[in-house]
N, C-alpha and C positions, 0 to 999 in steps of 0.2 A: 585728250579725248581720242578714243579709238573706235568710235561707232562706225559701222559700215563695212565695206569689203576691203580687207587687207590693211596693212599698216606700212607698206613699202615706201621706197623713195619717192615715187610719183605722187602717191597720196599725200605724203608729208609736204612735198613741194607745192601742191595745190593749196593746202592749208596755209603754208607760210606766205604764198603769194596773196591769198585772200587777206591774211592779217596785214600785210604791207599796204594793200589798197584801202582797207578799212581804217588804217591810221591816217589816211589822207581825205577820206570822205565818209559820210554816213552810210549805214547799211542799205538805206532806201535807194541810194544812188549807185549801188554796186551792180555792175553788169557782168554776167558770166563770160561774155566775150572778152572783157578786159582781163579777167582771171586767167582764161585760157591763153591769152597772149603773153601775160607775164610769166605764167608757169611753163610756157612752151609746150602746151598739150592741146588736143582738140576738145571741142565741147563734148563729144561722145565719151571721152575719157573721164571728164568731170562727172558725167551722169553715171558712169560705170562705178565710180567710187562713192558717190553720194546720191541719195535718193531724191534730193531736191536742193534748190538754191537755199531754202531756209535751213536745211541741215548743214550745208557747207558753212554758211555764215555763223550758225550756232557753234559749230565745232571750232571755227577759227577764233571766235570771241572767247570761248572757253579756254583755248590754248593761250590766248593773250592774258586772260585773267590769272591762270595758274602760273604763268611766267612772272607776272607782277607780284604775286604773293609768295613766290619761292623763298625770298629771304625771311618771311614770317615763319615758314616751316623750320628754318634753321634756328630761329630763336626758340621755337617750341622744343626742338631737340636739345638745345642747350639747357632750357629750363628743366626738362625731364632728367637730364644727366646730373644737374645740380642737386636735385632731390636725392638721387642715389648717393652722391658725394657729400650730402649734408652741407652744401655750400650756399648759405642763404644770400650772401651778397651777389653771387652770380645769378641766382634765381631771380632776384628783383631787377637786376640789370637787364636780363633777357626779357622779362615780362614787360618792363618799362619801354625798352626799345621796340618790342613787338607792337605795343599800343601806339607809340609815337610814329612808327613807320606806317601803320594802317591808317592813321589820321593824316598823314602827309600826302596821300594820293590826291587830295583835294586841291593841291597846289598846281596840278597840271593845267595847261592852257584850257582844256575842255573840262570844266568842273563837273560835268555830268558823265564823265567817261565810264566809271564803274557801273553807274545805273544803266547806261546804254548797253554795256556788255551783258548785264544780267537780263535785260529785256530781250535781247537777241537770243541768248542762250535758252530762255524759257519758251521761246517760240517753237522749239523742236522738242517733241516729247521724249525721244530716246536720249538726246544729248542732255536734256534737263535731268533725266533720271540718273544718268551716270555722273553728271556734275554734282548733283545733290548728294549722291553716295560718297563721292570724294570729300566733299565739305564736311559731311557728318563724321567721317573718320578723324578729321582734324579737330573738330569740336569736341568729340569724345576724348581725344588725347588731352585737350586743355582742361576739360572737366576733371579728368583723373589727376592731372598735375595739381590743380587747385585743391582738390580734396586731399591729396597726399601731403600738401604743404600745411594743412590745418593741424594735424596731430603734432607737427614739428614746432608749432607755435609761431609760424610765419604769417599766417592769414587768420583773421578773426574767425573763430569757430562757428559763430552764429550767422555768418553771412550765407545767403542762399547762393550756392555755387552756380546753379542754372541761370538765375537772374543776373548774377555778376558777369558771366560769360556772354550771355545773349545781349544784355544791355550795352556792353562795351563794343563788341564786334559788330553787332547789327547797327548800332548808332554810327559807326564809322562810314557806313554806306550812305546814311542820310545827311552827311556833312555838307553835301552840295546845296542843300536847302538854305544854309546859313552863310555860305561862302562870301556872298557880297552884302551881307547884312551890315547896316550902319549902327545897329544896336547891340549885336552879339559879337564880341571879339574874343578869339581864342587861338591858340597855336597847338601844334602837335605836342609840344613840351608841356603846355598847361593841362592838356587832357591826360598826358602821362602822369603828371604830378598828382592830379585829382584822383586818378584810378589807384595809384600806389598808396597815396595817403588814406584813401577810403578803405582799402582792403588790408593794409599791413598792420600787424600788431606792433604797437609802439611800447617799448620798454623804458623804464626809468633810466637805464644805462645808456640809452641811445642819445648821443650828443649831436648828431647831425641828421639831416633829412634823408629821405630814401633815395633822392636823386642828386647827381653831382651838379646839375645846372638848374637854374630857375628861369621862368619865362615871364614875360610881361603881357598878360592877357588884354591889356588896354592899348596895345600897339597895333593899329590897323595894318601896318606894313608887314607884320608877321602873321596876319590873319590867314586862315586856310582859304 
């Protein structure tokens, strides 16, 4: 996020200091005096770079979020390149690993981490607008990749691309609801296998499944 005045070293240091403090406490318990001390700046410097405490927290949380999902963007780039190269195996590997990683974030000690990040980001109008624009770029790339794979015979042509993308990636945010459930057991691997098996075109010549590993969805120890 680059909302506000300048993007120099001081501003970046304030954001990074805020990120570090937010990793230790909730945003409700964050005090600007602590941020100033950690960043080695005065309170007036914080208010020069940020319009409010809410904006600072929102930008710090957005920075954390995009750092967390950085590897997901790499999988997307790999999937896009595999379409150009007509490399179906690499396409499904990248897609599967993307889904698996997205669903693995629920294994963090704080199961509501992603949800809390989004709540803080949405609290500031300008940060929310820029954050949403960045996400929409990534979603549009996935939609194009899925649509490009259909004519190649990799993905079932009758699948609703928008429903496929939104149900998978939006659902990964809601995983915190089921993380401690005694009735619903799943793993990142089981979600990956479900997604790939649901979307992939199965040919009679296929002798093996779409993924190299299988998961045991009944194993609570592997539950998200």
